N, C-alpha and C positions, 0 to 999 in steps of 0.2 A: 504494500500500500504506500503510495507516494503522497506527499503533502508539502505545502508551501510553509516556509519559515523565515524569520529574520535571524540571520546568523552573524555573530560577532567573531572577528578574528583579530589577533594581536600581532603587531610587528614592531620594529624598532621605533617607528614614528607614531605609535599609538594604537588605539582600537578602531577598527573599521567595521561598518555594518553592510550587509548585503542580503537581499531577498532572493532565496533560491528554493529549489525543490529537493527534498530529501526522501529517502526510503525509510519505512518504519523500523528497519533493522538498525538504524542509527539512534533510535530512542534509548534513553538510559534505562537502568533497571527500575522495576516497580511492579506492583501487583494489579494496578488498574490503568487501563488506557482510555483516554477521554478525547472525544471529538470536540475540539475547542470551538465554541460559538462566539465567545466574546472574551476580551481581556481589557486592561485599562492601563493608564500611565500614571505613575506615582513619582514623587520626588526621588525616591531610591532608584527607580527605573532610569530617570534622567542621569543620575550618577553612573549607573552601569553602562548606559549607552555612550557616555562620555569617557569611560575608562577611569573614573575618579574613585579613589578610596580603596582600591584593591578588593572590592567586594567579590569580584570573580577571579578565580585563580587558574582555571583550566579553560583553554580555548581549543577548538571552536566551541561557541556557546550560544544557546538560544535563551535570551532574557525574557522578562515578563513575570513580575512577582504575583500577579493575579490571573486567574482563569476560571471560566465557567463553561459548562457544556454537558454533553451526554456520554455516559459510559458506553464504550463499544466492546470492551473485553475486560474481564476481571477474574482473578484467581482468589479474590477475597470474599468470604461469606457475607461481608457487610454490604457489598455492592454488586449489582447485576446489570447486564446490558440494558440500556433504556433509562437507567436512573439519571436524574438531573443532579449535577453536583457543582459545588463551588470550592475552590482551593485558593487560600491566601496564606501568607506567612510560611513558616517552617523553612525559610531560606530558599524556597522555590524561586527560580530566576536568578539565584546567586550561586549556591553550591550545586544545584541541580538545574536541569533545563526547565524553562518556564512556559508562559502562555502566549508568546508572540509566534504562534504556529497554529496550523490547522489541526494538529494532533499532539497530544502530550501523554507521557507515562509517568505516573506518580505513585507514592505509597498511600495505601488506603487510610492510614491514620491521619493523613493530612486533609482528608476530604470531609465535607459536610453536605448532606442532601439539601437541595434547595427547597425551602418551605413552600407550601401551596400558595402562600400570599405573594410570592415573587416569581418572576421569570428569570432565565439565565441572563438576559440583557439587564434587567433591573439589578441583579446582584453585582454586576460589573459596573453599572452606573454608581452604585454604592461603593463596592470594592474595599480594599484595605483602608482607604481614607474614611469611609462611612463606618466600617466596623470599628476602627480606632476611636472615632467620635462616640460611637455607642458604648464602648468600653469605658471611655472617660465619663460619660453621663452616668453609667452604672457605678463608677467609683465615687462620684459625688453623692449619689443616692445612698450608697452603702455608708458613707460618712455622715449621713443624716441631713444633708442639705435639702431644703424644701423651697418651693416657689415663694413662700411667705418670708423667707429670710432676707431677700433683697436682691440687687442686681448681680447677675453672673456675667463675667467678662469672657469673651472668646477672642484670642489673639490669632493673627494670620487668618482672619475670618473669610477672606475671599478665596483662599486656597481650598484644597479638597477636604481636609479634615475640618477646617473652619466652617466651610459651607454646611456640612452635615451637623456639626456641633451646634451652630446657630439654629438650624432648622429643628433638630430634635429637641433641644431645650425649649424653644418657643412652643412647639407642639405639646410639651408637657406642662406648659403654663408658667415657665420661668420668665423673668424680665431680663432679656438678653441685651448686653452692650457688645457690639462688634467692633473690633479694632482692625484697621487695615491701613496699608501704606498707599492704597490706590483710591483716592476720593471719588473717582468716577464709578466705583462699584457701590456707592451708598444706596441707590434705588434698588439694586439687585439684593443687597443684604437686608434691606427693610422688607422686601417682598418675601424673603425667606422667613421673616418673623422677628428680625432685630427691632428692639424698642428704641435703641439709640446707636449711633455710629460715631466712633472717634478716630482721629488720626493716629498712626503708628508713632508719630513724634511725641505724643503725650506720655507714652510708656516705653519708648524704645531705648532710652538712655539709662545707665546705671543710676540708682536712686541717690540723691544727695545725702540722705541719711538712712540708717538701717530701718527706721520706722517713719512712714509718711502718713498723711491723713487717711483714715480708713474709708475705702470706697466699695470694695467687692465682697459680697457674701461668699463667692466662690469664683473659680476661673477654670477654663480649659485652655492650656497653653500649648500651641503647636510650634512655637518659635524658639524657646530656650534663650541662652545667653543673657545679655543685659535686660531684655524684656522680661524674662522670668524673674530675675532679681527685683525688678521694679514692681511687678505684679505682687510678689510676696510681700514687699514692703507696704503695699496698699490694701492688703487683704484684711478684712474685719476680724475682730476677736472670734476665735473658734472656727474660722472659715477654712475652706479646703481648696487647694489648687491641684488639678490633675495635669501633670506634665507628660507630653507625648512626643515632642519634636525638638529639633535642634538646628533649624535653618539659620538661626542667628549665632550659632556657636555652641560648643560643648561646655564651656566654663560657666560656673554659677558663682558670681561674686556677691555673696550675701553674708549675713551674720546669724548667730543663734537667736538674736533678740525677737524677731517675729514669732519664733517657735516657742520661746520660753516666757515671753511677756504677753503675747496675744494668742497663744495656743493655736497657731496656724498649722494646718496639716498639709504637707507636700506629698502627694501620691504619684508615684511613677506608673505609667500605663504602657504596657507592651502588647503589641498585636502580632508578633512573630511566633512566639513559642507558646501561646495560650492553647491548651489542649482543645481538641475538636469538641469534646463533650461540653466545654464551657462556651464554645463559639455558637453551637446550635441554637440555644435560646436567644442569643443576641441577634442572630440572623432572623429568627422568627419575630422578634420585637421590631427589628428594622422594617420588616414587611408590614407590620401593623401601624407603625408611626409615620413612615415617610409618605409624603403627599406627592405623587408623581407629577401632578399639574404644577405645583409650586417649584418642583425641581427640574422641570423640563428645560428651562433656560440655563441650567447649570451644567449641561452635558453637551460635548462636541464629539462627533464620531470621525475617526480617521482610519486609514489602512496601514498595513505593514510598511509600505514605502514612505509614509509620512512620519514615522517614528523618530528618525534621527533629528529632524528639525524640531519636532515637538519636544524632544528631550532637552534641547538647548533652551527652548522657551520656558520650560518648567523650572529649570535651574536659575534662570534670570528673573523668576517671579512674574512672568508674563502670562501665566495660565490662570484663568478664572474658573472655579468649579472643577469639573471632572472631564477628562478626556477618555472616551471609550474607544477601544481598538477592535475592529472587525478584521480577523485574520484572512477572511476570504475576499476582502475588498482590494 
C-alpha cells in the first residue's frame, strides 16, 4: 500500500522537507495502522519543520504531532478496523513518525477512540492545543477555582491553546480576560467569549516587584518567561495559575513571596505523557463544550505542500487559531 507523506531529511545545511510517496513497508513498528484523515500544526511542529531544538534525532522522518483517522489494521484487542481514533502526544512526530501522511502506524496505548460528539476533523481542529487548554481548565477546577471568584486571564490568547482556553472558560461561565500581542484579533477573541482584551505589553515584562496589585483569580499561561512571572505577581490570594507553554522562554524569574504570602498555586500542565485513560474524558468534554459555529473562524485548512511555510509563520507568531492539515490535499 502506497501513501503520500511529508518527509524531513537532514544535511549539513539543515533540515529539508519534501512531499513524496512511500510504501507501507517503510512505516515504523506499532500494533495499529491508521488511515490519517486529518492532522494539525502546532508550535512544536513548527520547530520540527525548522530543525530547531533537536526534537528529532533520526532522519528521514515524517513529522506531525497530531493525527486522527480510521483504523485499517490492528493486532491490539483494544482497537479494530473501522474504529475512529485520535492520537496526540507521546512524542509522536518527534521520536516516532507522525501525522503528516496518509497512513500512520502507532502503538495502541497512544490512541483514544473519538467520542460520538466529535468527528475526526473536529478532533484535529481541537488537536493538542485544545486538549492542552482542556487540561488547564481541568487543573483550575481541581484547584477549586469557580466563575464567582473573579477574572481569569488567558495569555497568548490568539494562539491555538489560547483560543481554546478563552472559549472553554467562557462556555463554563468564567469572566475571561484575553491577553494578546496582536490588537487586530480583539473582535475574534471577544467572539470566542472574552469579556475583556488587553495588550501583551501590560504583562509581558518582568514585574517591578515580587508582588503587584492583585488582578487575577486564576490564569492559563501558554507563554512562560517574563509573562508568567508577571502573571504570578498579579494573581489574587489563593489563586491558581496553570502553566503550559514557553514561547517567551524557559526561565521563570520570580520569588517565593507570591506563594508564601498570597498562597498562589502554580500548576504545570503537560499534554504529552498524560495516559490515554485520562485523555478520554477530556476529549468527551471537549465534544460537549466546544461550539463549532463560534470556532469556525479559528480554523484554516492546508495541505502537505503548505506545511513548511506554515511552520515558519507559527514560529513568528503569525498564526491565529488553528491550522488543520489535510494529508490528501
